[in-house]
C-alpha positions in Angstrom: -10.5 -14.2 6.5 -9.0 -14.5 10.3 -6.5 -12.1 10.0 -9.2 -9.1 8.5 -11.3 -10.4 11.0 -8.9 -9.4 14.0 -7.3 -6.8 12.5 -11.2 -4.6 12.6 -11.9 -5.8 16.5 -7.9 -4.3 17.6 -9.1 -1.1 15.7 -12.5 -0.8 17.4 -10.8 -2.1 20.7 -8.3 0.9 20.1 -11.1 3.7 19.4 -13.0 2.5 22.5 -10.2 2.5 24.4 -9.1 6.1 23.5 -12.6 7.2 23.3 -13.2 5.9 27.1 -9.6 7.1 28.6 -10.2 10.9 27.4 -13.4 10.6 29.5 -12.6 8.6 32.4 -9.3 11.4 31.9 -11.1 14.8 31.5 -13.9 13.7 34.3 -11.1 13.3 36.6 -9.4 15.8 36.4 -9.1 19.3 38.5 -9.2 21.7 35.6 -10.5 25.2 34.6 -13.4 24.6 31.8 -11.4 26.7 29.3 -8.7 24.5 29.8 -11.1 20.6 29.6 -12.5 22.5 26.3 -8.0 22.9 25.2 -8.5 19.4 26.5 -10.7 18.0 24.8 -10.0 19.2 21.6 -6.0 17.9 21.6 -8.0 13.9 22.7 -10.0 14.8 19.7 -7.0 15.4 16.9 -4.7 13.3 18.6 -7.0 10.7 18.4 -8.4 11.5 14.9 -4.7 11.5 13.5 -4.4 8.0 15.8 -7.6 6.9 14.1 -6.3 8.1 10.6 -3.8 6.0 10.3 -5.6 3.4 11.0 -7.1 4.1 8.3 -4.6 4.0 6.0 -3.0 0.8 7.3 -5.6 -0.9 6.9 -5.7 0.1 3.9 -2.3 -1.0 2.2 -3.1 -3.9 3.8 -6.5 -4.1 2.1 -3.9 -3.6 -1.0 -1.3 -5.6 -0.7 -3.8 -8.1 -0.1 -5.5 -8.0 -3.3 -2.5 -8.0 -5.3 -1.3 -10.9 -3.7 -5.1 -12.7 -4.1 -4.3 -11.3 -7.8 -1.4 -13.0 -8.6 -2.7 -15.8 -7.5 -5.7 -15.8 -9.3 -3.3 -15.7 -12.3 -0.5 -18.4 -11.5 -3.1 -20.5 -11.3 -5.3 -19.2 -14.2 -2.1 -19.3 -16.1 -1.6 -23.8 -14.4 -5.5 -24.3 -15.3 -4.8 -23.1 -18.8 -1.9 -25.1 -19.3 -2.5 -28.4 -18.3 -6.7 -28.0 -20.3 -4.3 -27.5 -23.1 -2.2 -30.4 -22.1 -5.4 -32.9 -21.8 -7.0 -31.8 -25.0 -3.4 -32.7 -26.6 -4.1 -35.9 -25.0 -7.6 -36.4 -25.7 -6.8 -35.7 -29.6 -4.3 -38.3 -29.7 -6.2 -41.2 -28.6 -8.8 -40.3 -30.5 -6.9 -40.9 -33.5 -5.5 -44.2 -32.3 -9.3 -45.8 -31.7 -10.2 -43.9 -35.2 -6.8 -45.6 -36.5 -8.2 -48.6 -34.5 -11.7 -49.1 -35.9 -10.9 -47.9 -40.2 -11.4 -51.5 -41.7 -7.8 -51.5 -43.9 -9.0 -51.3 -47.5 -7.9 -54.7 -50.3 -4.8 -54.0 -52.3 -6.1 -53.2 -55.9 -4.7 -56.1 -57.5 -6.6 -58.8 -55.5 -10.2 -56.4 -56.6 -9.2 -56.8 -59.7 -8.7 -60.2 -60.1 -11.2 -61.2 -58.1 -14.2 -59.5 -59.8 -13.4 -60.6 -63.4 -13.1 -63.5 -63.4 -11.0 -64.5 -67.0 -13.5 -65.8 -70.1 
């Protein structure tokens, strides 16, 4: 964000400086009214064109920053999903291991029948 703040400050300084310079030049120049009006018109057109170029550059930089942010977000989302899937698989394996440890083992069928009914 620091770069954007610096750019905004530069843009404001550029515009204010241009306006101040134009006003100073008009007030100090010994010219006729017609010539002064023509000069004001030229300077205002020039200033408008510079401001338009600066705005276009700022817009292009903002678009580039937005694309970069989107790309980073997509990569982070992909990495996060992969990590979550991996952790989910590890959790399933651990759960199955614990279930197998807790499940009592069944007695063999032969032992169960011989213990239940004594021979007569």
